[in-house]
N, CA, C, O and CB atoms as a CASP TS submission, in Angstrom:
PFRMAT TS
TARGET T0000
AUTHOR 0000-0000-0000
METHOD Language model
MODEL 1
PARENT N/A
ATOM      1  N   MET     1     143.936  72.458 190.798  1.00  0.00           N
ATOM      2  CA  MET     1     143.432  71.956 189.544  1.00  0.00           C
ATOM      3  C   MET     1     142.012  72.483 189.331  1.00  0.00           C
ATOM      4  O   MET     1     141.159  72.378 190.212  1.00  0.00           O
ATOM      5  CB  MET     1     143.467  70.409 189.516  1.00  0.00           C
ATOM      6  N   THR     2     141.782  73.038 188.172  1.00  0.00           N
ATOM      7  CA  THR     2     140.483  73.601 187.850  1.00  0.00           C
ATOM      8  C   THR     2     139.582  72.500 187.308  1.00  0.00           C
ATOM      9  O   THR     2     139.964  71.745 186.415  1.00  0.00           O
ATOM     10  CB  THR     2     140.617  74.757 186.831  1.00  0.00           C
ATOM     11  N   LEU     3     138.387  72.426 187.864  1.00  0.00           N
ATOM     12  CA  LEU     3     137.453  71.381 187.485  1.00  0.00           C
ATOM     13  C   LEU     3     136.094  72.001 187.195  1.00  0.00           C
ATOM     14  O   LEU     3     135.595  72.803 187.985  1.00  0.00           O
ATOM     15  CB  LEU     3     137.343  70.309 188.592  1.00  0.00           C
ATOM     16  N   VAL     4     135.494  71.636 186.069  1.00  0.00           N
ATOM     17  CA  VAL     4     134.139  72.079 185.742  1.00  0.00           C
ATOM     18  C   VAL     4     133.326  70.858 185.345  1.00  0.00           C
ATOM     19  O   VAL     4     133.818  69.969 184.651  1.00  0.00           O
ATOM     20  CB  VAL     4     134.144  73.149 184.599  1.00  0.00           C
ATOM     21  N   MET     5     132.097  70.827 185.785  1.00  0.00           N
ATOM     22  CA  MET     5     131.206  69.716 185.467  1.00  0.00           C
ATOM     23  C   MET     5     130.183  70.199 184.446  1.00  0.00           C
ATOM     24  O   MET     5     129.727  71.341 184.500  1.00  0.00           O
ATOM     25  CB  MET     5     130.503  69.164 186.751  1.00  0.00           C
ATOM     26  N   LEU     6     129.834  69.325 183.524  1.00  0.00           N
ATOM     27  CA  LEU     6     128.853  69.647 182.506  1.00  0.00           C
ATOM     28  C   LEU     6     127.475  69.751 183.145  1.00  0.00           C
ATOM     29  O   LEU     6     126.992  68.802 183.763  1.00  0.00           O
ATOM     30  CB  LEU     6     128.859  68.592 181.382  1.00  0.00           C
ATOM     31  N   ARG     7     126.855  70.905 182.991  1.00  0.00           N
ATOM     32  CA  ARG     7     125.516  71.121 183.531  1.00  0.00           C
ATOM     33  C   ARG     7     124.482  70.576 182.548  1.00  0.00           C
ATOM     34  O   ARG     7     124.777  70.371 181.370  1.00  0.00           O
ATOM     35  CB  ARG     7     125.266  72.631 183.814  1.00  0.00           C
ATOM     36  N   SER     8     123.284  70.348 183.042  1.00  0.00           N
ATOM     37  CA  SER     8     122.235  69.865 182.146  1.00  0.00           C
ATOM     38  C   SER     8     121.893  70.964 181.135  1.00  0.00           C
ATOM     39  O   SER     8     121.834  72.145 181.477  1.00  0.00           O
ATOM     40  CB  SER     8     120.966  69.435 182.951  1.00  0.00           C
ATOM     41  N   ASN     9     121.675  70.560 179.916  1.00  0.00           N
ATOM     42  CA  ASN     9     121.352  71.470 178.813  1.00  0.00           C
ATOM     43  C   ASN     9     122.454  72.501 178.551  1.00  0.00           C
ATOM     44  O   ASN     9     122.161  73.609 178.103  1.00  0.00           O
ATOM     45  CB  ASN     9     120.049  72.188 179.106  1.00  0.00           C
ATOM     46  N   GLU    10     123.692  72.158 178.819  1.00  0.00           N
ATOM     47  CA  GLU    10     124.818  73.062 178.564  1.00  0.00           C
ATOM     48  C   GLU    10     125.611  72.535 177.381  1.00  0.00           C
ATOM     49  O   GLU    10     125.932  71.348 177.326  1.00  0.00           O
ATOM     50  CB  GLU    10     125.729  73.202 179.823  1.00  0.00           C
ATOM     51  N   SER    11     125.927  73.403 176.442  1.00  0.00           N
ATOM     52  CA  SER    11     126.695  72.974 175.268  1.00  0.00           C
ATOM     53  C   SER    11     128.176  72.884 175.622  1.00  0.00           C
ATOM     54  O   SER    11     128.623  73.386 176.653  1.00  0.00           O
ATOM     55  CB  SER    11     126.480  73.951 174.080  1.00  0.00           C
ATOM     56  N   GLN    12     128.912  72.236 174.747  1.00  0.00           N
ATOM     57  CA  GLN    12     130.355  72.096 174.944  1.00  0.00           C
ATOM     58  C   GLN    12     131.048  73.454 174.898  1.00  0.00           C
ATOM     59  O   GLN    12     132.023  73.683 175.615  1.00  0.00           O
ATOM     60  CB  GLN    12     130.951  71.165 173.882  1.00  0.00           C
ATOM     61  N   ASP    13     130.543  74.352 174.054  1.00  0.00           N
ATOM     62  CA  ASP    13     131.123  75.688 173.951  1.00  0.00           C
ATOM     63  C   ASP    13     130.962  76.460 175.256  1.00  0.00           C
ATOM     64  O   ASP    13     131.890  77.129 175.709  1.00  0.00           O
ATOM     65  CB  ASP    13     130.478  76.462 172.800  1.00  0.00           C
ATOM     66  N   GLN    14     129.782  76.362 175.853  1.00  0.00           N
ATOM     67  CA  GLN    14     129.541  77.047 177.123  1.00  0.00           C
ATOM     68  C   GLN    14     130.421  76.482 178.228  1.00  0.00           C
ATOM     69  O   GLN    14     130.942  77.221 179.064  1.00  0.00           O
ATOM     70  CB  GLN    14     128.071  76.935 177.518  1.00  0.00           C
ATOM     71  N   LEU    15     130.582  75.150 178.220  1.00  0.00           N
ATOM     72  CA  LEU    15     131.434  74.499 179.204  1.00  0.00           C
ATOM     73  C   LEU    15     132.882  74.968 179.063  1.00  0.00           C
ATOM     74  O   LEU    15     133.547  75.271 180.054  1.00  0.00           O
ATOM     75  CB  LEU    15     131.350  72.975 179.058  1.00  0.00           C
ATOM     76  N   LEU    16     133.359  75.025 177.828  1.00  0.00           N
ATOM     77  CA  LEU    16     134.723  75.469 177.565  1.00  0.00           C
ATOM     78  C   LEU    16     134.921  76.916 177.986  1.00  0.00           C
ATOM     79  O   LEU    16     135.963  77.263 178.544  1.00  0.00           O
ATOM     80  CB  LEU    16     135.061  75.303 176.089  1.00  0.00           C
ATOM     81  N   LYS    17     133.929  77.768 177.723  1.00  0.00           N
ATOM     82  CA  LYS    17     133.995  79.178 178.102  1.00  0.00           C
ATOM     83  C   LYS    17     134.075  79.320 179.624  1.00  0.00           C
ATOM     84  O   LYS    17     134.848  80.129 180.136  1.00  0.00           O
ATOM     85  CB  LYS    17     132.768  79.943 177.556  1.00  0.00           C
ATOM     86  N   ARG    18     133.273  78.531 180.341  1.00  0.00           N
ATOM     87  CA  ARG    18     133.288  78.565 181.799  1.00  0.00           C
ATOM     88  C   ARG    18     134.638  78.093 182.343  1.00  0.00           C
ATOM     89  O   ARG    18     135.165  78.658 183.301  1.00  0.00           O
ATOM     90  CB  ARG    18     132.154  77.697 182.364  1.00  0.00           C
ATOM     91  N   PHE    19     135.194  77.043 181.715  1.00  0.00           N
ATOM     92  CA  PHE    19     136.498  76.526 182.128  1.00  0.00           C
ATOM     93  C   PHE    19     137.584  77.585 181.936  1.00  0.00           C
ATOM     94  O   PHE    19     138.409  77.793 182.824  1.00  0.00           O
ATOM     95  CB  PHE    19     136.849  75.253 181.335  1.00  0.00           C
ATOM     96  N   ARG    20     137.587  78.250 180.789  1.00  0.00           N
ATOM     97  CA  ARG    20     138.595  79.282 180.517  1.00  0.00           C
ATOM     98  C   ARG    20     138.511  80.418 181.533  1.00  0.00           C
ATOM     99  O   ARG    20     139.535  80.918 181.999  1.00  0.00           O
ATOM    100  CB  ARG    20     138.422  79.837 179.096  1.00  0.00           C
ATOM    101  N   LYS    21     137.287  80.824 181.872  1.00  0.00           N
ATOM    102  CA  LYS    21     137.116  81.883 182.867  1.00  0.00           C
ATOM    103  C   LYS    21     137.689  81.474 184.212  1.00  0.00           C
ATOM    104  O   LYS    21     138.344  82.271 184.885  1.00  0.00           O
ATOM    105  CB  LYS    21     135.641  82.238 183.017  1.00  0.00           C
ATOM    106  N   LYS    22     137.441  80.224 184.605  1.00  0.00           N
ATOM    107  CA  LYS    22     137.969  79.742 185.888  1.00  0.00           C
ATOM    108  C   LYS    22     139.488  79.717 185.881  1.00  0.00           C
ATOM    109  O   LYS    22     140.123  80.084 186.871  1.00  0.00           O
ATOM    110  CB  LYS    22     137.427  78.343 186.200  1.00  0.00           C
ATOM    111  N   VAL    23     140.073  79.288 184.771  1.00  0.00           N
ATOM    112  CA  VAL    23     141.537  79.219 184.671  1.00  0.00           C
ATOM    113  C   VAL    23     142.130  80.619 184.779  1.00  0.00           C
ATOM    114  O   VAL    23     143.111  80.818 185.495  1.00  0.00           O
ATOM    115  CB  VAL    23     141.972  78.549 183.337  1.00  0.00           C
ATOM    116  N   VAL    24     141.552  81.584 184.085  1.00  0.00           N
ATOM    117  CA  VAL    24     142.056  82.956 184.131  1.00  0.00           C
ATOM    118  C   VAL    24     141.912  83.518 185.546  1.00  0.00           C
ATOM    119  O   VAL    24     142.831  84.150 186.067  1.00  0.00           O
ATOM    120  CB  VAL    24     141.304  83.851 183.112  1.00  0.00           C
ATOM    121  N   LYS    25     140.760  83.283 186.157  1.00  0.00           N
ATOM    122  CA  LYS    25     140.502  83.812 187.491  1.00  0.00           C
ATOM    123  C   LYS    25     141.443  83.203 188.539  1.00  0.00           C
ATOM    124  O   LYS    25     141.838  83.881 189.488  1.00  0.00           O
ATOM    125  CB  LYS    25     139.050  83.553 187.882  1.00  0.00           C
ATOM    126  N   SER    26     141.800  81.933 188.367  1.00  0.00           N
ATOM    127  CA  SER    26     142.679  81.273 189.328  1.00  0.00           C
ATOM    128  C   SER    26     144.122  81.735 189.202  1.00  0.00           C
ATOM    129  O   SER    26     144.897  81.574 190.145  1.00  0.00           O
ATOM    130  CB  SER    26     142.609  79.777 189.151  1.00  0.00           C
ATOM    131  N   GLY    27     144.508  82.308 188.058  1.00  0.00           N
ATOM    132  CA  GLY    27     145.862  82.815 187.874  1.00  0.00           C
ATOM    133  C   GLY    27     146.873  81.759 187.493  1.00  0.00           C
ATOM    134  O   GLY    27     148.076  81.995 187.598  1.00  0.00           O
ATOM    135  N   VAL    28     146.421  80.608 187.057  1.00  0.00           N
ATOM    136  CA  VAL    28     147.332  79.520 186.703  1.00  0.00           C
ATOM    137  C   VAL    28     148.218  79.906 185.531  1.00  0.00           C
ATOM    138  O   VAL    28     149.427  79.677 185.569  1.00  0.00           O
ATOM    139  CB  VAL    28     146.547  78.253 186.369  1.00  0.00           C
ATOM    140  N   LEU    29     147.638  80.486 184.495  1.00  0.00           N
ATOM    141  CA  LEU    29     148.422  80.815 183.297  1.00  0.00           C
ATOM    142  C   LEU    29     149.483  81.870 183.579  1.00  0.00           C
ATOM    143  O   LEU    29     150.610  81.759 183.096  1.00  0.00           O
ATOM    144  CB  LEU    29     147.504  81.300 182.185  1.00  0.00           C
ATOM    145  N   SER    30     149.134  82.893 184.357  1.00  0.00           N
ATOM    146  CA  SER    30     150.122  83.923 184.659  1.00  0.00           C
ATOM    147  C   SER    30     151.271  83.351 185.484  1.00  0.00           C
ATOM    148  O   SER    30     152.423  83.746 185.304  1.00  0.00           O
ATOM    149  CB  SER    30     149.467  85.091 185.404  1.00  0.00           C
ATOM    150  N   THR    31     150.962  82.429 186.381  1.00  0.00           N
ATOM    151  CA  THR    31     152.009  81.786 187.181  1.00  0.00           C
ATOM    152  C   THR    31     152.927  80.962 186.292  1.00  0.00           C
ATOM    153  O   THR    31     154.148  81.014 186.446  1.00  0.00           O
ATOM    154  CB  THR    31     151.390  80.895 188.273  1.00  0.00           C
ATOM    155  N   VAL    32     152.363  80.216 185.378  1.00  0.00           N
ATOM    156  CA  VAL    32     153.164  79.388 184.476  1.00  0.00           C
ATOM    157  C   VAL    32     154.062  80.262 183.611  1.00  0.00           C
ATOM    158  O   VAL    32     155.242  79.958 183.431  1.00  0.00           O
ATOM    159  CB  VAL    32     152.257  78.514 183.589  1.00  0.00           C
ATOM    160  N   ARG    33     153.510  81.343 183.076  1.00  0.00           N
ATOM    161  CA  ARG    33     154.320  82.240 182.241  1.00  0.00           C
ATOM    162  C   ARG    33     155.453  82.864 183.042  1.00  0.00           C
ATOM    163  O   ARG    33     156.575  82.989 182.551  1.00  0.00           O
ATOM    164  CB  ARG    33     153.445  83.342 181.631  1.00  0.00           C
ATOM    165  N   ARG    34     155.157  83.255 184.279  1.00  0.00           N
ATOM    166  CA  ARG    34     156.162  83.907 185.111  1.00  0.00           C
ATOM    167  C   ARG    34     157.285  82.935 185.488  1.00  0.00           C
ATOM    168  O   ARG    34     158.445  83.337 185.578  1.00  0.00           O
ATOM    169  CB  ARG    34     155.511  84.479 186.376  1.00  0.00           C
ATOM    170  N   LYS    35     156.948  81.663 185.707  1.00  0.00           N
ATOM    171  CA  LYS    35     157.943  80.692 186.151  1.00  0.00           C
ATOM    172  C   LYS    35     158.575  79.908 185.009  1.00  0.00           C
ATOM    173  O   LYS    35     159.318  78.954 185.243  1.00  0.00           O
ATOM    174  CB  LYS    35     157.319  79.739 187.118  1.00  0.00           C
ATOM    175  N   ARG    36     158.283  80.305 183.780  1.00  0.00           N
ATOM    176  CA  ARG    36     158.816  79.574 182.632  1.00  0.00           C
ATOM    177  C   ARG    36     160.337  79.652 182.563  1.00  0.00           C
ATOM    178  O   ARG    36     160.999  78.672 182.221  1.00  0.00           O
ATOM    179  CB  ARG    36     158.214  80.113 181.345  1.00  0.00           C
ATOM    180  N   TRP    37     160.886  80.815 182.888  1.00  0.00           N
ATOM    181  CA  TRP    37     162.331  81.000 182.913  1.00  0.00           C
ATOM    182  C   TRP    37     162.745  81.526 184.276  1.00  0.00           C
ATOM    183  O   TRP    37     161.985  82.230 184.940  1.00  0.00           O
ATOM    184  CB  TRP    37     162.788  81.961 181.792  1.00  0.00           C
ATOM    185  N   PHE    38     163.947  81.181 184.681  1.00  0.00           N
ATOM    186  CA  PHE    38     164.478  81.662 185.961  1.00  0.00           C
ATOM    187  C   PHE    38     164.884  83.120 185.808  1.00  0.00           C
ATOM    188  O   PHE    38     165.553  83.492 184.844  1.00  0.00           O
ATOM    189  CB  PHE    38     165.690  80.797 186.433  1.00  0.00           C
ATOM    190  N   VAL    39     164.474  83.942 186.768  1.00  0.00           N
ATOM    191  CA  VAL    39     164.851  85.350 186.792  1.00  0.00           C
ATOM    192  C   VAL    39     165.480  85.626 188.155  1.00  0.00           C
ATOM    193  O   VAL    39     164.863  85.385 189.193  1.00  0.00           O
ATOM    194  CB  VAL    39     163.612  86.291 186.523  1.00  0.00           C
ATOM    195  N   SER    40     166.709  86.131 188.142  1.00  0.00           N
ATOM    196  CA  SER    40     167.399  86.395 189.397  1.00  0.00           C
ATOM    197  C   SER    40     166.721  87.542 190.142  1.00  0.00           C
ATOM    198  O   SER    40     165.963  88.318 189.560  1.00  0.00           O
ATOM    199  CB  SER    40     168.882  86.720 189.141  1.00  0.00           C
ATOM    200  N   LYS    41     167.007  87.633 191.440  1.00  0.00           N
ATOM    201  CA  LYS    41     166.390  88.676 192.274  1.00  0.00           C
ATOM    202  C   LYS    41     166.753  90.071 191.762  1.00  0.00           C
ATOM    203  O   LYS    41     165.903  90.960 191.726  1.00  0.00           O
ATOM    204  CB  LYS    41     166.832  88.522 193.749  1.00  0.00           C
ATOM    205  N   SER    42     168.004  90.264 191.368  1.00  0.00           N
ATOM    206  CA  SER    42     168.423  91.579 190.898  1.00  0.00           C
ATOM    207  C   SER    42     167.729  91.940 189.587  1.00  0.00           C
ATOM    208  O   SER    42     167.323  93.086 189.391  1.00  0.00           O
ATOM    209  CB  SER    42     169.941  91.622 190.720  1.00  0.00           C
ATOM    210  N   GLU    43     167.595  90.969 188.698  1.00  0.00           N
ATOM    211  CA  GLU    43     166.910  91.217 187.437  1.00  0.00           C
ATOM    212  C   GLU    43     165.427  91.514 187.671  1.00  0.00           C
ATOM    213  O   GLU    43     164.847  92.375 187.010  1.00  0.00           O
ATOM    214  CB  GLU    43     167.071  90.016 186.499  1.00  0.00           C
ATOM    215  N   GLN    44     164.833  90.807 188.600  1.00  0.00           N
ATOM    216  CA  GLN    44     163.431  91.026 188.926  1.00  0.00           C
ATOM    217  C   GLN    44     163.234  92.430 189.500  1.00  0.00           C
ATOM    218  O   GLN    44     162.262  93.110 189.173  1.00  0.00           O
ATOM    219  CB  GLN    44     162.935  89.961 189.923  1.00  0.00           C
ATOM    220  N   ARG    45     164.162  92.855 190.357  1.00  0.00           N
ATOM    221  CA  ARG    45     164.089  94.200 190.936  1.00  0.00           C
ATOM    222  C   ARG    45     164.205  95.266 189.849  1.00  0.00           C
ATOM    223  O   ARG    45     163.469  96.253 189.863  1.00  0.00           O
ATOM    224  CB  ARG    45     165.198  94.395 191.989  1.00  0.00           C
ATOM    225  N   ARG    46     165.135  95.065 188.900  1.00  0.00           N
ATOM    226  CA  ARG    46     165.303  96.013 187.802  1.00  0.00           C
ATOM    227  C   ARG    46     164.042  96.105 186.944  1.00  0.00           C
ATOM    228  O   ARG    46     163.639  97.196 186.540  1.00  0.00           O
ATOM    229  CB  ARG    46     166.495  95.611 186.937  1.00  0.00           C
ATOM    230  N   MET    47     163.425  94.964 186.669  1.00  0.00           N
ATOM    231  CA  MET    47     162.200  94.966 185.860  1.00  0.00           C
ATOM    232  C   MET    47     161.082  95.695 186.595  1.00  0.00           C
ATOM    233  O   MET    47     160.321  96.440 185.977  1.00  0.00           O
ATOM    234  CB  MET    47     161.764  93.520 185.523  1.00  0.00           C
ATOM    235  N   GLU    48     160.972  95.493 187.905  1.00  0.00           N
ATOM    236  CA  GLU    48     159.935  96.169 188.683  1.00  0.00           C
ATOM    237  C   GLU    48     160.167  97.680 188.726  1.00  0.00           C
ATOM    238  O   GLU    48     159.214  98.457 188.678  1.00  0.00           O
ATOM    239  CB  GLU    48     159.888  95.605 190.105  1.00  0.00           C
ATOM    240  N   GLU    49     161.437  98.096 188.818  1.00  0.00           N
ATOM    241  CA  GLU    49     161.750  99.523 188.808  1.00  0.00           C
ATOM    242  C   GLU    49     161.383 100.149 187.462  1.00  0.00           C
ATOM    243  O   GLU    49     160.831 101.248 187.424  1.00  0.00           O
ATOM    244  CB  GLU    49     163.241  99.749 189.112  1.00  0.00           C
ATOM    245  N   LYS    50     161.684  99.462 186.358  1.00  0.00           N
ATOM    246  CA  LYS    50     161.327  99.965 185.037  1.00  0.00           C
ATOM    247  C   LYS    50     159.807 100.067 184.885  1.00  0.00           C
ATOM    248  O   LYS    50     159.285 101.039 184.340  1.00  0.00           O
ATOM    249  CB  LYS    50     161.913  99.057 183.944  1.00  0.00           C
ATOM    250  N   LYS    51     159.113  99.043 185.378  1.00  0.00           N
ATOM    251  CA  LYS    51     157.653  99.036 185.303  1.00  0.00           C
ATOM    252  C   LYS    51     157.075 100.199 186.104  1.00  0.00           C
ATOM    253  O   LYS    51     156.138 100.861 185.658  1.00  0.00           O
ATOM    254  CB  LYS    51     157.089  97.697 185.820  1.00  0.00           C
ATOM    255  N   SER    52     157.630 100.442 187.274  1.00  0.00           N
ATOM    256  CA  SER    52     157.174 101.540 188.115  1.00  0.00           C
ATOM    257  C   SER    52     157.412 102.885 187.433  1.00  0.00           C
ATOM    258  O   SER    52     156.555 103.767 187.475  1.00  0.00           O
ATOM    259  CB  SER    52     157.883 101.500 189.472  1.00  0.00           C
ATOM    260  N   ALA    53     158.575 103.039 186.806  1.00  0.00           N
ATOM    261  CA  ALA    53     158.894 104.292 186.117  1.00  0.00           C
ATOM    262  C   ALA    53     157.927 104.537 184.953  1.00  0.00           C
ATOM    263  O   ALA    53     157.469 105.662 184.749  1.00  0.00           O
ATOM    264  CB  ALA    53     160.348 104.267 185.603  1.00  0.00           C
ATOM    265  N   ARG    54     157.621 103.484 184.195  1.00  0.00           N
ATOM    266  CA  ARG    54     156.665 103.629 183.084  1.00  0.00           C
ATOM    267  C   ARG    54     155.289 104.027 183.611  1.00  0.00           C
ATOM    268  O   ARG    54     154.612 104.871 183.024  1.00  0.00           O
ATOM    269  CB  ARG    54     156.564 102.312 182.273  1.00  0.00           C
ATOM    270  N   ARG    55     154.882 103.417 184.715  1.00  0.00           N
ATOM    271  CA  ARG    55     153.567 103.723 185.295  1.00  0.00           C
ATOM    272  C   ARG    55     153.499 105.178 185.744  1.00  0.00           C
ATOM    273  O   ARG    55     152.512 105.864 185.480  1.00  0.00           O
ATOM    274  CB  ARG    55     153.269 102.788 186.485  1.00  0.00           C
ATOM    275  N   LEU    56     154.548 105.652 186.424  1.00  0.00           N
ATOM    276  CA  LEU    56     154.591 107.044 186.874  1.00  0.00           C
ATOM    277  C   LEU    56     154.572 108.007 185.694  1.00  0.00           C
ATOM    278  O   LEU    56     153.901 109.038 185.731  1.00  0.00           O
ATOM    279  CB  LEU    56     155.837 107.288 187.729  1.00  0.00           C
ATOM    280  N   LYS    57     155.321 107.656 184.640  1.00  0.00           N
ATOM    281  CA  LYS    57     155.369 108.511 183.457  1.00  0.00           C
ATOM    282  C   LYS    57     153.991 108.606 182.805  1.00  0.00           C
ATOM    283  O   LYS    57     153.577 109.683 182.376  1.00  0.00           O
ATOM    284  CB  LYS    57     156.401 107.978 182.449  1.00  0.00           C
ATOM    285  N   ARG    58     153.278 107.474 182.730  1.00  0.00           N
ATOM    286  CA  ARG    58     151.932 107.469 182.147  1.00  0.00           C
ATOM    287  C   ARG    58     150.985 108.327 182.973  1.00  0.00           C
ATOM    288  O   ARG    58     150.158 109.048 182.415  1.00  0.00           O
ATOM    289  CB  ARG    58     151.391 106.034 182.043  1.00  0.00           C
ATOM    290  N   ARG    59     151.096 108.258 184.292  1.00  0.00           N
ATOM    291  CA  ARG    59     150.231 109.049 185.167  1.00  0.00           C
ATOM    292  C   ARG    59     150.491 110.541 184.989  1.00  0.00           C
ATOM    293  O   ARG    59     149.558 111.344 184.988  1.00  0.00           O
ATOM    294  CB  ARG    59     150.443 108.649 186.633  1.00  0.00           C
ATOM    295  N   GLN    60     151.769 110.911 184.836  1.00  0.00           N
ATOM    296  CA  GLN    60     152.108 112.316 184.652  1.00  0.00           C
ATOM    297  C   GLN    60     151.593 112.829 183.320  1.00  0.00           C
ATOM    298  O   GLN    60     151.125 113.965 183.239  1.00  0.00           O
ATOM    299  CB  GLN    60     153.616 112.517 184.744  1.00  0.00           C
ATOM    300  N   VAL    61     151.668 112.024 182.287  1.00  0.00           N
ATOM    301  CA  VAL    61     151.200 112.433 180.971  1.00  0.00           C
ATOM    302  C   VAL    61     149.696 112.634 181.016  1.00  0.00           C
ATOM    303  O   VAL    61     149.193 113.581 180.412  1.00  0.00           O
ATOM    304  CB  VAL    61     151.582 111.392 179.896  1.00  0.00           C
ATOM    305  N   LYS    62     148.968 111.784 181.704  1.00  0.00           N
ATOM    306  CA  LYS    62     147.513 111.902 181.785  1.00  0.00           C
ATOM    307  C   LYS    62     147.099 113.161 182.526  1.00  0.00           C
ATOM    308  O   LYS    62     146.082 113.762 182.180  1.00  0.00           O
ATOM    309  CB  LYS    62     146.921 110.679 182.470  1.00  0.00           C
ATOM    310  N   THR    63     147.859 113.581 183.542  1.00  0.00           N
ATOM    311  CA  THR    63     147.488 114.767 184.301  1.00  0.00           C
ATOM    312  C   THR    63     147.685 116.045 183.500  1.00  0.00           C
ATOM    313  O   THR    63     146.987 117.031 183.735  1.00  0.00           O
ATOM    314  CB  THR    63     148.289 114.835 185.577  1.00  0.00           C
ATOM    315  N   PHE    64     148.636 116.045 182.547  1.00  0.00           N
ATOM    316  CA  PHE    64     148.904 117.236 181.750  1.00  0.00           C
ATOM    317  C   PHE    64     147.902 117.409 180.616  1.00  0.00           C
ATOM    318  O   PHE    64     147.744 118.519 180.108  1.00  0.00           O
ATOM    319  CB  PHE    64     150.305 117.176 181.189  1.00  0.00           C
ATOM    320  N   GLU    65     147.231 116.356 180.213  1.00  0.00           N
ATOM    321  CA  GLU    65     146.298 116.439 179.085  1.00  0.00           C
ATOM    322  C   GLU    65     145.031 117.106 179.440  1.00  0.00           C
ATOM    323  O   GLU    65     144.150 117.248 178.593  1.00  0.00           O
ATOM    324  CB  GLU    65     145.998 115.100 178.553  1.00  0.00           C
TER
END
């Protein structure tokens, strides 16, 4: 659980900004998004293979430019 305490002379906007940074850094949102739906092992493997292929293709395109 992410917890932030209000510092002296700190505005609500600054507090909220600090809280958002902590949440992003902790990876809570990415975990929630990833676990929102069940993905089978085979489907997960296929998605990772597609992601890897896209990454390799992007690297090859950058080297030719």
